[in-house]
C-alpha positions in Angstrom: 183.0 59.3 143.9 182.7 62.7 142.5 183.5 65.4 145.0 182.3 69.0 144.5 185.1 71.5 145.3 184.3 73.6 148.3 182.6 76.9 147.4 181.0 75.7 144.1 177.5 75.6 145.6 178.0 79.0 147.0 179.1 80.4 143.6 176.2 78.7 141.8 173.8 80.2 144.3 175.3 83.7 144.0 175.1 83.5 140.1 171.4 82.4 140.4 170.6 85.2 142.9 172.3 87.8 140.8 170.4 86.7 137.7 167.1 86.7 139.5 167.8 90.0 141.1 168.9 91.6 137.9 165.9 90.3 136.0 163.5 91.5 138.7 165.1 95.0 138.7 164.9 95.2 134.9 161.2 94.2 135.0 160.3 96.6 137.8 162.2 99.5 136.1 160.9 98.6 132.6 157.2 98.5 133.4 156.8 102.3 134.0 159.0 103.0 131.0 157.0 100.7 128.8 153.7 102.1 130.1 154.8 105.6 129.3 156.0 104.6 125.9 152.8 102.8 124.9 150.1 104.8 126.8 149.4 107.3 123.9 148.5 104.4 121.7 145.7 103.3 124.0 144.1 106.7 124.8 140.5 107.2 123.7 140.3 108.5 120.2 136.6 109.4 120.2 137.4 113.1 119.7 134.5 114.3 121.9 135.5 116.8 124.5 132.3 118.0 126.3 132.9 121.2 128.2 130.3 122.4 130.7 129.3 126.0 130.0 126.8 126.5 132.8 123.1 126.8 133.5 121.2 127.9 130.3 118.9 130.2 132.3 121.8 132.4 133.3 122.6 133.4 129.7 121.1 136.6 128.3 118.6 136.3 125.4 119.4 137.9 122.0 122.9 139.0 122.9 126.0 136.9 122.2 127.9 135.9 125.4 131.6 135.0 125.4 132.3 132.0 127.6 135.9 131.2 128.5 137.2 127.9 129.9 140.5 126.2 130.6 141.2 123.3 128.3 143.9 120.6 128.7 145.8 119.8 125.5 147.7 116.5 125.4 150.6 116.0 123.0 151.8 112.5 123.6 153.2 112.8 127.2 153.0 116.6 127.5 149.9 118.3 129.0 149.4 122.0 128.8 146.6 124.2 129.9 145.1 126.6 127.4 142.5 129.3 127.8 139.8 128.8 125.2 136.5 130.6 124.4 133.3 130.1 122.6 130.4 132.5 121.7 127.0 131.5 122.8 123.8 132.9 121.3 120.2 132.1 122.1 116.9 133.9 121.4 114.7 131.8 123.6 116.9 130.1 126.2 116.2 126.6 124.7 117.9 126.7 121.3 121.6 127.6 121.4 124.1 128.4 118.7 127.6 128.1 119.9 130.5 129.2 117.8 134.2 128.5 118.2 136.0 131.6 119.4 138.5 131.6 116.5 138.0 133.3 113.2 137.9 130.9 110.3 140.5 133.0 108.4 143.6 132.8 110.5 142.3 131.8 114.0 142.3 135.3 115.5 140.0 135.9 118.5 137.0 138.0 117.3 134.6 140.0 119.4 131.0 141.3 119.3 130.5 144.9 118.1 127.2 145.9 119.8 126.9 149.1 117.7 126.9 147.0 114.5 125.3 143.9 115.9 127.9 141.7 114.3 130.9 139.6 115.2 134.0 141.5 114.1 137.5 140.1 113.7 140.0 142.9 114.2 142.9 141.3 112.3 141.5 141.5 108.8 138.1 143.1 109.2 136.1 139.9 108.9 132.5 140.3 109.8 130.0 137.6 110.7 126.2 137.5 111.3 125.4 136.8 115.0 122.4 134.5 114.3 123.9 132.3 111.5 127.7 132.9 111.7 127.7 133.7 108.0 130.5 135.8 106.5 129.3 139.3 105.7 132.6 141.0 104.9 136.4 140.3 104.8 138.6 137.4 103.8 137.2 134.5 106.0 136.6 131.6 103.7 133.7 130.1 105.5 131.1 130.9 108.2 132.0 130.7 111.9 132.5 127.1 113.1 129.3 126.1 114.9 129.8 123.5 117.7 127.4 120.7 118.9 125.6 121.3 122.2 123.6 119.3 124.7 121.8 119.8 127.9 122.3 117.1 130.5 119.8 115.6 132.9 120.8 118.2 135.6 120.0 121.0 133.2 123.5 122.2 132.4 124.6 123.2 128.9 127.6 121.5 127.4 129.5 122.1 124.1 131.5 119.5 122.2 134.6 121.7 121.7 136.8 121.1 118.7 139.3 123.0 116.6 138.9 123.1 112.8 141.3 123.8 110.0 141.8 127.5 109.3 141.8 129.3 106.0 140.0 126.6 104.0 136.5 126.8 102.6 135.4 123.4 104.1 134.9 122.8 107.8 137.4 120.0 108.6 138.6 118.9 112.1 142.3 119.5 112.9 
């Protein structure tokens, strides 16, 4: 007859319980870490970022209106809030031209000069036509970046906000 020395069953049980407990702890600690590591790979890559600008009837006709909004930028796991702006222009309240708030030369914020009736970038004296965004003077290599718009079923105006490469003649997303 084979006799088991006293305490062997207890040792075997403790080894088994330690292995199971350690494995369970590693799995429970590893799931959030693995999720944080892999989550950027599964984020939506559509590129569309619709921003609500408001009720179209509240915008003045024939005068450019600067609309500011807070945007959330995501860089892997880091989220930051950034104040962005666009310029909205409409002559009839139904057709909208919305331009990115950054000059196409170096990305400076430009403004509307009511005396000249033009968009003017103060950094390098770039001037743009209000109705078309065309370059009228200065070093900007292309017209203002026009953004896509839509009006939803509730009647609110949205813009598909994007950033484009600066200082190049072709409009290319960043």
